[in-house]
Legacy VTK file of the C-alpha trace (Angstrom):
# vtk DataFile Version 3.0
C-alpha trace
ASCII
DATASET POLYDATA
POINTS 388 float
-2.583 7.090 5.251
-2.995 8.914 8.525
-1.387 12.259 8.917
-1.152 15.936 9.624
-2.883 18.849 8.001
0.136 21.142 7.776
3.805 21.421 8.667
3.094 22.283 12.297
1.821 18.740 12.839
4.993 17.014 11.611
5.717 15.447 14.978
2.422 13.583 14.788
3.552 12.153 11.436
0.003 12.059 10.182
0.907 10.084 7.116
2.739 7.455 9.132
0.653 4.384 9.688
-0.727 4.768 13.179
0.185 1.159 13.861
3.826 2.243 13.498
3.535 4.204 16.676
1.829 1.310 18.490
3.537 -1.078 17.538
-6.659 -17.961 -11.558
-8.954 -15.358 -13.035
-8.658 -14.646 -16.748
-6.090 -11.872 -17.256
-6.950 -8.660 -18.996
-4.846 -7.183 -21.726
-2.938 -4.383 -20.024
0.788 -5.068 -19.573
3.097 -2.860 -17.534
6.659 -3.032 -18.855
9.545 -3.516 -16.456
12.408 -1.043 -16.351
15.742 -2.506 -17.430
18.634 -2.229 -14.970
22.278 -3.238 -15.319
23.099 -3.816 -11.652
21.439 -4.510 -8.330
20.824 -2.103 -5.503
23.587 -3.843 -3.556
26.279 -3.030 -6.131
26.589 -6.681 -7.211
26.229 -7.886 -10.811
22.657 -7.998 -11.996
20.973 -11.201 -10.873
19.013 -13.352 -13.265
15.461 -13.118 -11.967
12.389 -15.022 -13.028
10.340 -13.038 -15.516
7.456 -11.399 -13.725
3.979 -11.311 -15.199
2.791 -7.709 -15.083
-0.622 -8.241 -16.625
-3.530 -6.414 -15.035
-5.473 -9.154 -13.225
-8.917 -8.918 -11.600
-9.040 -9.203 -7.815
-12.450 -10.782 -7.271
-12.458 -14.172 -5.566
-8.681 -14.515 -5.324
-8.194 -14.605 -1.537
-9.261 -18.254 -1.262
-8.498 -18.448 2.460
-11.955 -18.678 4.054
-10.814 -19.450 7.592
-8.360 -16.549 7.604
-10.996 -14.181 6.212
-13.566 -15.230 8.810
-11.022 -14.701 11.584
-10.108 -11.286 10.153
-13.731 -10.165 10.018
-14.398 -11.347 13.547
-11.428 -9.411 14.937
-11.423 -6.213 12.933
-14.760 -5.548 11.163
-17.764 -4.418 13.196
-21.337 -5.190 12.261
-21.680 -1.593 11.100
-18.704 -1.984 8.734
-16.029 -0.108 10.663
-12.545 -1.603 10.307
-10.782 -1.260 13.660
-7.082 -0.528 14.102
-6.648 -2.519 17.296
-3.136 -1.232 18.026
-4.167 2.417 18.025
-7.025 3.017 20.408
-9.619 1.269 18.217
-9.599 4.085 15.671
-10.556 3.680 12.035
-8.989 5.279 8.970
-9.373 5.415 5.227
-6.498 2.965 4.734
-8.181 0.335 6.896
-11.558 0.818 5.235
-9.920 0.479 1.830
-8.058 -2.668 2.790
-11.221 -4.154 4.261
-13.147 -3.449 1.062
-10.384 -4.961 -1.084
-10.217 -8.108 1.011
-14.007 -8.464 0.900
-13.875 -8.369 -2.912
-10.984 -10.834 -2.893
-13.085 -13.111 -0.642
-16.162 -12.607 -2.879
-18.025 -11.477 0.236
-20.453 -8.859 -0.989
-22.423 -8.368 2.252
-19.231 -7.468 4.132
-18.081 -5.218 1.312
-21.354 -3.314 1.355
-21.189 -2.871 5.138
-17.650 -1.521 5.019
-18.389 0.774 2.081
-21.585 2.000 3.725
-19.760 2.957 6.931
-16.946 4.561 4.938
-19.320 6.622 2.846
-21.315 7.779 5.872
-18.406 8.595 8.187
-15.312 9.480 6.133
-16.748 11.084 3.012
-17.379 14.326 4.883
-15.060 16.667 2.985
-16.264 19.158 0.408
-14.795 17.039 -2.399
-14.821 13.354 -3.380
-11.904 12.343 -1.137
-12.035 10.795 2.324
-11.108 12.280 5.672
-8.347 10.028 6.871
-9.111 9.339 10.566
-12.143 8.560 12.733
-11.762 8.309 16.527
-14.375 6.604 18.714
-15.533 8.567 21.725
-14.780 11.968 20.160
-17.352 14.400 18.836
-16.886 15.077 16.066
-15.167 11.754 15.457
-13.323 13.205 12.437
-10.968 15.810 13.863
-8.624 16.102 10.855
-10.272 16.716 7.498
-7.129 16.112 5.466
-7.128 13.075 3.223
-4.581 10.263 3.016
-3.948 9.538 -0.637
-3.258 5.836 -0.181
-6.619 5.421 1.538
-8.330 7.117 -1.401
-6.438 4.888 -3.851
-7.412 1.730 -1.972
-11.099 2.645 -1.717
-11.304 3.650 -5.389
-9.571 0.423 -6.410
-11.892 -1.673 -4.258
-14.929 -0.003 -5.824
-13.580 -0.618 -9.328
-13.036 -4.297 -8.531
-16.468 -4.615 -6.926
-18.077 -3.026 -9.970
-16.488 -5.631 -12.212
-17.063 -8.654 -9.980
-20.692 -7.904 -9.149
-21.641 -5.852 -12.234
-22.599 -2.844 -10.129
-22.667 0.450 -12.008
-23.040 2.495 -8.822
-19.728 1.206 -7.491
-18.075 2.014 -10.795
-19.377 5.570 -10.606
-18.215 5.983 -7.000
-14.783 4.590 -7.794
-14.472 6.913 -10.740
-15.358 9.995 -8.697
-12.676 9.238 -6.124
-10.051 8.269 -8.701
-10.532 11.395 -10.786
-10.501 13.640 -7.723
-7.321 12.137 -6.264
-5.598 12.539 -9.639
-6.737 16.159 -9.810
-5.742 17.092 -6.257
-2.816 14.880 -5.273
-0.872 14.128 -8.474
1.695 16.523 -9.936
1.837 15.249 -13.498
4.298 17.663 -15.071
7.481 17.494 -13.020
11.077 16.685 -14.016
10.660 13.334 -12.259
7.372 12.417 -13.890
4.015 12.038 -12.157
4.523 12.720 -8.440
1.923 11.406 -5.997
1.514 13.611 -2.932
0.541 11.810 0.311
-2.282 14.265 0.902
-3.917 17.403 -0.402
-2.336 19.480 2.374
1.072 19.405 3.995
3.414 17.860 1.416
3.807 20.170 -1.585
6.560 22.686 -2.266
4.232 25.454 -1.102
3.638 23.649 2.217
7.215 22.702 3.149
10.720 24.031 2.402
11.795 20.537 1.350
8.590 19.759 -0.575
7.359 17.997 -2.490
7.398 14.980 -0.191
6.544 11.482 -1.367
5.875 8.187 0.357
6.676 5.316 -1.996
4.282 2.966 -0.209
1.474 5.184 -1.504
2.346 4.082 -5.052
-0.074 1.155 -4.956
1.043 -0.473 -8.204
-1.684 -3.142 -8.475
-4.312 -0.431 -7.978
-2.886 1.828 -10.683
-2.971 -1.050 -13.154
-6.716 -1.454 -12.543
-8.031 2.073 -12.016
-7.895 2.723 -15.738
-11.146 0.752 -15.897
-12.979 3.596 -14.133
-10.788 6.609 -14.992
-9.030 5.894 -18.298
-8.116 9.541 -18.835
-5.677 9.493 -15.890
-2.051 8.599 -16.634
-1.832 5.595 -14.305
1.041 4.158 -16.338
2.940 7.373 -15.712
2.432 6.946 -11.965
3.702 3.372 -12.175
6.778 4.476 -14.075
7.562 7.316 -11.673
7.157 4.974 -8.723
9.587 2.487 -10.254
12.045 5.255 -11.061
11.949 6.631 -7.531
12.350 3.195 -5.956
15.524 2.854 -7.976
16.746 6.321 -7.013
15.764 6.455 -3.328
18.466 4.285 -1.752
19.988 5.391 1.479
22.816 4.122 3.656
24.466 0.727 3.533
21.117 -1.039 3.363
20.197 0.848 0.166
16.570 0.912 1.334
14.170 3.854 0.926
12.956 5.963 3.810
9.256 6.127 4.618
9.229 9.853 3.830
11.335 11.261 1.004
11.887 14.735 -0.386
12.222 14.922 -4.153
13.250 18.558 -4.101
16.632 19.090 -5.723
18.822 16.849 -7.832
18.462 13.622 -5.877
15.925 12.224 -3.400
16.800 12.126 0.293
14.994 11.381 3.558
12.555 14.177 4.328
13.265 16.634 7.113
11.543 16.068 10.430
10.764 12.395 9.873
12.659 9.381 11.232
15.392 8.270 8.825
14.038 4.755 8.678
12.769 2.051 6.390
9.756 1.374 8.525
6.061 0.551 8.788
5.129 2.462 5.641
7.940 1.367 3.347
7.662 -2.344 4.121
4.631 -2.297 1.812
6.710 -1.300 -1.223
7.925 -4.835 -2.065
4.424 -6.170 -1.368
2.957 -3.850 -3.989
5.771 -4.491 -6.481
5.313 -8.248 -6.301
1.518 -7.989 -6.252
1.556 -6.022 -9.500
4.338 -8.136 -11.049
6.329 -5.063 -12.064
9.985 -4.101 -11.882
13.205 -6.031 -12.273
16.037 -7.161 -10.011
17.189 -3.573 -9.569
13.894 -2.745 -7.888
13.801 -5.831 -5.655
17.410 -6.407 -4.623
17.523 -4.291 -1.457
14.119 -5.553 -0.315
15.186 -9.142 -0.996
18.330 -8.657 1.078
16.279 -7.112 3.905
13.776 -9.971 3.831
16.522 -12.600 3.863
18.336 -10.915 6.734
15.318 -10.159 8.943
12.627 -12.471 7.515
10.711 -9.262 6.939
10.444 -8.739 10.673
12.436 -5.573 11.335
12.505 -1.903 10.464
15.897 -0.424 9.568
17.800 2.669 10.722
19.102 4.084 7.459
22.026 5.891 9.089
23.474 2.809 10.780
21.942 -0.057 8.815
20.931 -1.662 12.117
17.511 -2.946 13.046
15.447 -0.112 14.484
12.450 -2.114 15.676
11.691 -5.825 15.733
8.296 -6.628 14.246
7.225 -9.313 16.660
3.913 -10.041 14.930
4.540 -12.792 12.417
2.058 -11.488 9.879
4.695 -9.034 8.672
6.840 -11.970 7.617
4.331 -12.723 4.860
6.122 -10.077 2.790
9.329 -12.120 2.927
7.380 -15.232 1.958
5.824 -13.446 -1.012
9.214 -12.198 -2.212
10.656 -15.698 -1.977
7.765 -16.986 -4.098
8.002 -14.186 -6.636
11.774 -14.035 -7.048
12.939 -17.564 -6.222
9.838 -19.712 -6.830
10.200 -20.918 -3.256
7.053 -22.557 -1.816
5.414 -21.011 1.213
5.250 -22.775 4.541
1.886 -24.380 5.417
1.099 -21.639 7.970
1.384 -18.848 5.381
-2.415 -18.896 5.007
-3.220 -19.177 8.713
-4.029 -15.959 10.567
-2.300 -16.005 13.930
-4.174 -15.370 17.148
-3.554 -12.105 18.954
-2.035 -10.141 16.088
-3.179 -6.598 15.478
-4.925 -5.065 12.475
-1.871 -4.056 10.428
0.115 -7.305 10.652
-3.015 -9.349 9.927
-3.886 -7.126 6.975
-0.376 -7.396 5.520
-0.654 -11.168 5.735
-4.021 -11.355 3.946
-2.812 -8.963 1.252
0.275 -11.125 0.688
-1.898 -14.251 0.474
-4.091 -12.537 -2.108
-1.081 -11.413 -4.142
0.394 -14.920 -4.049
-2.873 -16.508 -5.136
-3.211 -14.058 -8.018
0.288 -14.365 -9.479
2.538 -16.996 -7.958
1.667 -20.654 -8.132
5.084 -21.235 -6.568
3.589 -19.951 -3.296
1.582 -23.130 -2.868
2.917 -24.868 0.253
5.712 -27.326 -0.478
LINES 2 390
23 0 1 2 3 4 5 6 7 8 9 10 11 12 13 14 15 16 17 18 19 20 21 22
365 23 24 25 26 27 28 29 30 31 32 33 34 35 36 37 38 39 40 41 42 43 44 45 46 47 48 49 50 51 52 53 54 55 56 57 58 59 60 61 62 63 64 65 66 67 68 69 70 71 72 73 74 75 76 77 78 79 80 81 82 83 84 85 86 87 88 89 90 91 92 93 94 95 96 97 98 99 100 101 102 103 104 105 106 107 108 109 110 111 112 113 114 115 116 117 118 119 120 121 122 123 124 125 126 127 128 129 130 131 132 133 134 135 136 137 138 139 140 141 142 143 144 145 146 147 148 149 150 151 152 153 154 155 156 157 158 159 160 161 162 163 164 165 166 167 168 169 170 171 172 173 174 175 176 177 178 179 180 181 182 183 184 185 186 187 188 189 190 191 192 193 194 195 196 197 198 199 200 201 202 203 204 205 206 207 208 209 210 211 212 213 214 215 216 217 218 219 220 221 222 223 224 225 226 227 228 229 230 231 232 233 234 235 236 237 238 239 240 241 242 243 244 245 246 247 248 249 250 251 252 253 254 255 256 257 258 259 260 261 262 263 264 265 266 267 268 269 270 271 272 273 274 275 276 277 278 279 280 281 282 283 284 285 286 287 288 289 290 291 292 293 294 295 296 297 298 299 300 301 302 303 304 305 306 307 308 309 310 311 312 313 314 315 316 317 318 319 320 321 322 323 324 325 326 327 328 329 330 331 332 333 334 335 336 337 338 339 340 341 342 343 344 345 346 347 348 349 350 351 352 353 354 355 356 357 358 359 360 361 362 363 364 365 366 367 368 369 370 371 372 373 374 375 376 377 378 379 380 381 382 383 384 385 386 387
């Protein structure tokens, strides 16, 4: 989410999460095949990994952490339905609204969902298309000062609407989710490229016509569990193609000794590389990649190996300088460590600690959100995550 309109705004890194600068339902039939791989990202022999279940599963009612959800709402969701990024001047953005809507569906909390969606519709759906303006700043008039979208925010909101439509049998939510999903496919997906279906981070600022090193991708915008479900509202879109391209690029985009992807990657030329003008780091964006992989149950050891090594080494609590392999920034908020816990459940069937489902006091929006998303993913797919 969150980013610049055009190249001149690169320093602001509009698509970087702003927080980076501040700090069992019945399965449906769809199955996403894994991509076979002969060796791990670390150059070691391929590891035998538990077989992941890539079925498309409904989200509704899967959070099952009522105390954590109540604490989250109290801290980050206003009575009007605005989700507050507490580490970034109390702003709101399409990513946060989408996450709030998803978690409300996962908590089976329709009143909160409707409040968040109502605020989102009234305040961020101000473009001349069906996509959302990415940022809203309190105390400014107009509060939306950048009309560009953030594609991950659009994906999250469309997905949340699709899940709400199914859980609560609401045709209006299905229609709204479809409008957003079709529009983001039309305006932000390059379907016919040598690499497959490329997802641009926004309508403006990332294509080959916008930048000398374009197109630019952000692999954390490939929200795999969303793609597996959006076919329910927009079946004509090649969501499977997006999943496959995302998996292919995760395999290809490995940089430095850590073999981790950068947040921002150019796919211009023969091989991906870190994009010009952005920090050469595995950072606040890219830490979501293993979360989304495990949540969707897709990929094989080749896709997880570097993330698994990172999680074991740092407990999921550090960003990485891709040039040196050293820790770039310690993530002091423990909510980020939920990604490491989820990977241990998914790959090693290792039980979570009892505090996995307890939201910690004093943590900001992004760390708390990551934790609740990881809890939801664990509840949906990994019985091994039950505390030992």
